[in-house]
C-alpha positions as CSV (number, residue, x, y, z in Angstrom):
1,X,-27.7,21.1,-91.4
2,X,-29.9,22.4,-88.6
3,X,-30.6,20.1,-85.6
4,X,-34.1,20.5,-84.1
5,X,-35.4,19.6,-80.5
6,X,-39.5,19.2,-79.9
7,X,-42.0,20.0,-77.4
8,X,-45.5,18.9,-77.1
9,X,-47.7,20.6,-74.9
10,X,-51.1,19.4,-74.0
11,X,-53.9,22.0,-72.9
12,X,-57.0,21.2,-71.0
13,X,-59.6,24.0,-70.5
14,X,-57.0,26.6,-71.2
15,X,-54.8,25.4,-68.7
16,X,-51.2,23.4,-69.4
17,X,-51.7,20.0,-68.4
18,X,-48.8,17.9,-69.6
19,X,-45.4,18.7,-71.2
20,X,-43.8,15.7,-73.2
21,X,-46.4,13.1,-71.9
22,X,-45.6,14.3,-68.1
23,X,-48.5,15.3,-66.4
24,X,-47.9,18.3,-64.3
25,X,-48.9,18.5,-60.7
26,X,-51.8,20.4,-60.1
27,X,-52.1,21.4,-63.4
28,X,-55.6,22.9,-62.9
29,X,-54.0,25.5,-60.8
30,X,-51.1,26.0,-63.5
31,X,-50.7,28.6,-66.4
32,X,-53.0,29.7,-68.9
33,X,-51.6,28.3,-72.1
34,X,-51.1,31.9,-73.6
35,X,-48.9,32.8,-70.4
36,X,-47.1,29.5,-71.2
37,X,-46.7,29.8,-74.9
38,X,-45.6,33.6,-74.2
39,X,-42.8,32.1,-72.1
40,X,-42.1,29.4,-74.5
41,X,-41.3,32.2,-77.3
42,X,-38.9,34.1,-75.1
43,X,-37.0,30.5,-74.9
44,X,-36.8,30.3,-79.0
45,X,-39.4,27.8,-79.1
46,X,-41.6,28.5,-82.2
47,X,-45.2,27.0,-82.7
48,X,-45.4,24.6,-85.6
49,X,-48.4,22.7,-85.2
50,X,-51.8,22.0,-83.1
51,X,-53.8,19.1,-83.2
52,X,-57.0,18.0,-81.0
53,X,-56.9,15.8,-78.1
54,X,-59.7,14.3,-76.7
55,X,-62.7,16.7,-76.4
56,X,-63.4,20.1,-77.6
57,X,-61.7,22.1,-74.9
58,X,-58.3,20.3,-75.2
59,X,-55.4,20.5,-77.6
60,X,-51.3,19.5,-78.2
61,X,-49.3,22.2,-79.6
62,X,-46.2,21.3,-81.3
63,X,-43.0,23.6,-80.5
64,X,-39.6,23.2,-82.0
65,X,-36.4,25.2,-81.7
66,X,-32.8,24.6,-83.0
67,X,-30.5,23.0,-80.7
């Protein structure tokens, strides 16, 4: 049976804001979510869901990958 690990990435105004509930320092200067999601894909993370968060310019992206 496959075991999974999960990652939640919150995005505000197209910028990565927090990862697994930990706010990034200087998040407003952080990577555009498209760049960051590409890096996650290179690390075998798979996007499995997106949910709105707070306002129209925010969302949480949920990822998983095998352990």
